[in-house]
C-alpha atoms as one frame of an Amber mdcrd trajectory, in Angstrom:
protein
  47.473  42.278  16.218  45.103  41.689  19.163  42.106  42.576  16.995  43.368
  40.295  14.242  43.701  37.368  16.674  40.165  38.016  17.920  38.832  37.995
  14.375  40.627  34.694  13.706  39.194  33.180  16.910  35.672  34.335  16.058
  36.011  32.899  12.537  37.249  29.578  13.940  34.328  29.377  16.382  31.867
  30.199  13.604  33.363  27.453  11.457  33.051  24.942  14.303  29.448  25.993
  14.913  28.534  25.545  11.246  30.278  22.156  11.213  28.386  21.057  14.338
  25.074  22.143  12.833  25.813  20.270   9.636  26.693  17.001  11.388  25.133
  13.958   9.751  25.181  10.218  10.277  24.244   7.073   8.357  23.688   3.696
  10.045  23.561   0.220   8.538  21.421  -2.128  10.627  19.052  -5.067  10.326
  17.811  -8.375  11.615  18.521 -11.935  10.436  16.076 -14.615  11.600  15.966
 -18.183  10.298  15.050 -21.602  11.638  13.871 -25.144  11.029  10.107 -25.584
  10.642   7.634 -28.410  10.359   4.243 -27.366   8.999   1.350 -29.843   8.997
  -1.872 -29.036   7.118  -5.108 -31.010   7.311  -8.254 -30.036   5.412 -11.874
 -31.135   5.525 -12.871 -32.145   2.869  -9.398 -33.483   2.137  -7.285 -31.352
  -0.211  -4.276 -33.280  -1.607  -2.832 -30.043  -2.992  -2.112 -28.647   0.477
  -2.538 -31.483   2.980   0.538 -33.099   4.476   3.696 -32.083   6.340   6.437
 -29.853   4.984   9.780 -29.618   6.777  12.370 -27.044   5.808  14.424 -23.958
   6.557  12.265 -20.847   6.943  13.111 -17.160   7.174  11.434 -14.616   9.473
   9.864 -16.805  12.155  10.181 -14.879  15.426  10.897 -11.519  13.791  11.117
 -10.049  10.299  14.430 -10.468   8.478  15.558  -7.245   6.822  18.421  -4.826
   6.370  18.242  -1.069   6.385  19.978   2.260   6.105  18.910   5.238   8.175
  20.409   8.609   8.759  19.915  12.166   9.855  21.454  15.585   9.394  21.325
  18.327  11.992  20.027  21.434  10.214  20.255  23.636  13.278  17.563  25.190
  15.435  16.329  21.763  16.536  15.476  20.750  12.953  16.760  17.505  11.457
  16.524  15.858   8.049  15.909  12.095   8.285  15.687   9.140   5.929  15.137
   5.384   6.121  15.490   2.596   3.537  14.564  -0.973   4.587  14.416  -4.169
   2.527  12.975  -7.538   3.541  15.221 -10.606   3.175  14.426 -14.289   2.662
  17.381 -15.653   4.636  16.714 -19.256   3.555  17.290 -18.402  -0.119  19.137
 -15.081  -0.015  16.444 -13.483  -2.149  14.578 -10.269  -1.534  11.079 -10.965
  -0.266   8.475 -10.679  -3.031   7.548  -7.068  -3.745   9.533  -3.891  -4.105
  13.186  -3.896  -3.015  12.666  -1.335  -0.238   9.180  -2.657   0.479   9.382
  -2.235   4.265  10.242   1.480   4.414  11.593   4.063   1.978  11.071   7.632
   3.086  12.660  11.004   3.758  11.423  13.645   6.164  11.945  16.407   8.680
  11.876  16.178  12.485  11.751  18.939  15.058   9.838  20.301  18.040   6.667
  20.087  15.934   7.036  16.322  15.510   8.085  14.282  12.469   6.865  14.447
   8.865   7.779  11.617   6.456   7.206  11.164   2.706   7.409   7.825   0.893
   6.719   4.133   1.457   5.928   3.538   5.146   4.764   0.738   7.421   1.101
   1.346   8.178  -0.101   2.539  11.570  -2.156  -0.651  11.796   0.987  -2.758
  11.518   3.033  -0.785  14.044   0.209  -0.431  16.592  -0.839  -4.096  16.289
   2.762  -5.242  16.803   3.125  -3.085  19.923   0.247  -4.929  21.619   0.953
  -8.482  20.461   3.114 -10.798  22.597   4.905 -11.814  19.376   5.281  -8.325
  17.935   5.460  -8.380  14.160   6.371 -12.099  13.853   5.197 -13.304  10.411
   4.592 -16.818  11.822   3.680 -16.501  15.511   1.923 -13.124  15.827  -1.833
 -13.506  16.304  -2.668  -9.960  15.184  -1.778 -10.934  11.599  -5.180 -12.651
  11.452  -6.678  -9.163  11.306  -3.991  -6.672  10.275  -2.418  -6.386   6.838
   1.334  -6.373   7.511   2.307  -4.569   4.316   3.417  -0.956   3.966   1.584
   1.969   2.401   3.052   3.504  -0.737   2.952   7.173  -1.850   2.346   8.172
   1.755   2.720  11.276   3.871   2.946  10.552   7.592   3.023  12.672  10.724
   3.946  11.773  14.314   3.557  14.298  17.112   6.111  14.829  19.880   5.477
  12.974  23.147   2.788  14.969  24.969   3.087  13.721  28.572   2.814  10.123
  27.394   0.403  10.757  24.502   1.599  10.433  20.897  -0.655  11.198  17.913
  -0.025   9.908  14.391  -1.621  10.209  10.951  -0.977   8.740   7.503  -2.433
   9.350   4.046  -1.639   7.324   0.942  -2.240   9.554  -2.063  -4.337   8.182
  -4.917  -2.213   7.863  -8.056  -4.328   6.412 -10.848  -2.560   4.090 -13.246
   0.472   3.628 -11.019   1.344  -0.056 -10.580   1.613  -1.510  -7.068   2.804
  -4.818  -5.661   0.137  -7.259  -4.494  -1.052  -6.518  -0.969   0.319  -2.973
  -0.866  -1.866   0.085  -0.483  -1.921   2.641  -3.294  -4.541   5.348  -3.240
  -7.118   6.922  -1.016  -5.983   5.365   2.269  -6.043   7.329   5.522  -5.309
   6.315   9.117  -5.036   8.102  12.461  -3.760   6.729  15.767  -3.339   7.677
  19.410  -0.852   5.921  21.681  -0.678   6.569  25.420   2.019   5.200  27.711
   2.362   5.959  31.406   4.366   3.743  33.736   3.428   0.102  33.186   0.257
   0.916  31.213   0.020   1.186  27.444  -3.094   2.077  25.410  -3.638   2.445
  21.678  -6.408   3.274  19.209  -6.128   3.376  15.421  -8.770   4.029  12.751
  -8.398   3.817   9.001 -10.331   4.163   5.764  -8.688   2.209   2.927 -10.508
   3.020  -0.296  -8.206   1.334  -2.792  -5.694  -1.462  -2.264  -4.657  -3.185
  -5.499  -6.082  -4.349  -8.779  -7.686  -7.517  -7.355  -9.845  -5.576  -4.863
  -9.876  -2.114  -6.430 -13.637  -1.719  -5.892 -13.487  -2.546  -2.175 -13.549
   0.025   0.621 -12.500  -0.902   4.157 -13.247   0.964   7.363 -11.157  -0.492
  10.179 -10.483   0.260  13.829  -8.284  -1.467  16.378  -7.857  -0.970  20.130
  -4.853  -2.203  22.104  -3.835  -2.363  25.759  -0.901  -3.705  27.753   0.184
  -3.739  31.386   3.515  -4.823  32.812   2.974  -6.482  36.204   6.679  -7.291
  36.511   6.197 -11.062  36.714   4.149 -10.952  33.494   3.320  -8.420  30.779
  -0.256  -8.812  29.527  -1.616  -7.749  26.111  -5.104  -7.419  24.627  -6.595
  -6.181  21.339 -10.051  -5.788  19.855 -10.943  -4.558  16.373 -13.499  -4.514
  13.584 -13.318  -4.139   9.819 -16.227  -3.365   7.503 -15.811  -3.883   3.752
 -18.102  -2.350   1.141 -18.155  -2.388  -2.654 -18.037   0.741  -4.797 -21.825
   1.115  -4.541 -21.721   1.066  -0.740 -23.164  -2.437  -0.374 -21.778  -4.618
   2.421 -19.171  -7.176   1.358 -18.078  -8.541   4.736 -17.542  -7.635   8.385
 -14.688  -8.865  10.584 -14.595  -8.933  14.383 -11.222  -9.643  15.983  -9.814
 -10.106  19.451  -6.589 -11.437  20.939  -4.997 -11.805  24.358  -1.391 -12.595
  25.147   1.397 -12.518  27.702   5.180 -12.439  28.037   6.520 -14.119  31.178
  10.211 -13.670  32.149  11.367 -17.037  33.511  15.113 -16.404  33.761  17.333
 -13.343  33.444  17.803 -14.133  29.746  14.700 -16.127  28.859  10.964 -15.510
  28.494   7.835 -17.444  27.531   5.475 -15.828  25.001   1.853 -16.928  24.539
  -1.111 -15.548  22.595  -4.583 -16.568  21.464  -6.868 -14.784  19.034  -9.852
 -15.111  16.761 -11.342 -13.301  13.787 -14.936 -13.951  12.757 -16.098 -12.883
   9.288 -19.779 -12.444   8.448 -21.182 -12.119   4.931 -24.541 -10.751   3.664
 -24.906 -13.943   1.627 -23.262 -17.244   2.548 -21.929 -18.890   5.670 -19.852
 -16.996   8.201 -16.177 -17.900   8.579 -14.020 -18.156  11.691 -10.265 -18.391
  12.196  -8.464 -19.000  15.488  -4.775 -19.130  16.368  -2.793 -20.082  19.455
   0.956 -19.437  19.637   3.505 -20.438  22.269   7.296 -19.971  22.283  10.375
 -19.703  24.474  12.898 -16.962  23.643  16.418 -17.005  25.122  18.977 -14.217
  24.687  22.570 -15.344  24.245  23.738 -11.717  24.071  22.293  -8.269  23.410
  22.149  -9.077  19.700  21.816 -12.855  19.377  19.060 -15.133  20.645  17.562
 -18.577  20.080  13.930 -19.651  20.267  11.606 -22.636  20.037   7.866 -22.667
  19.693   4.870 -23.261  17.546   1.405 -22.211  16.521  -1.910 -23.925  15.888
  -4.404 -22.275  13.527  -7.876 -23.412  12.518 -10.119 -21.939   9.822 -13.712
 -23.059   9.385 -16.680 -22.132   7.242 -19.856 -24.235   7.130 -18.693 -27.871
   6.727 -15.204 -26.927   5.511 -12.180 -26.457   7.751  -8.407 -26.298   7.618
  -5.983 -26.941  10.484  -2.341 -25.850  10.350   0.208 -26.805  13.007   3.644
 -25.171  12.839   6.662 -26.112  14.964   9.865 -24.092  14.785  13.310 -23.721
  16.315  15.631 -20.968  15.186  18.238 -18.293  15.771  18.032 -14.513  15.454
  20.791 -11.922  15.172  20.329  -8.157  15.133  23.076  -5.902  13.785
């Protein structure tokens, strides 16, 4: 009888252990951001098609609006299966943002002591690293780094992120070339590779990312881009400062120069109350061409962000952008006030 009870106890413990190892979870989460905007455009020479002021309700001002599903399963031995599905939302219309339904992220992978490996559609290292060193993060309207960095995701991608090595994290991505496979405009499909290093210690943050994008979409299929971007931040307590510098060189299929971009931006986040902070950033990208006049684009953004709770906040701000090339120029002034809720 004693032996039988022991066998039953051992079996029960084994069952509990297997159940614990097989634990899994799925989380629904997202971000809803919408506000009132007034956008004034003035061109030289005058362009009646775009000049004037447009007032309306706009989605994704301070942050991206999206919803997602993510989950993991404990496989035992420190190994986990993970997945993430994220879809952009146009809150003003209720529509899915143009592009694929899960255009933000759609991947599955494995995570363990070796790091994390992911397969599928993934936000590029350029997007994530640029957002980390911009006072406005990944804001589609206010972020200055969007002058230089393509904010779309990379399709057909394998990605790797190392474990934290005393503050240093290494990452790599490769978008496999799949000839004849259709892609949404602006999304990478084929021959794209990027590597990044991110170092954080105390109040200091440093980042470097390099990429070779050899095929983007049908409209620029013959273009090859070699891009690098450096980022730095330091939290002084009374202010957190940000800076970035990067270059992009574009060539055609024959290796001839198409254009060269030089980019920089500086920014700051200043806590002014326990719940509120002022965000400011200025940046410029200058584009030179082998033939033709160089182009220049500048942007200055300023906003106040106030948290009403851990999940809900309100904001007010604006941005001024100016593009110029030879005698032509375009000035865009955007003012916005909105509300954001994370769930």
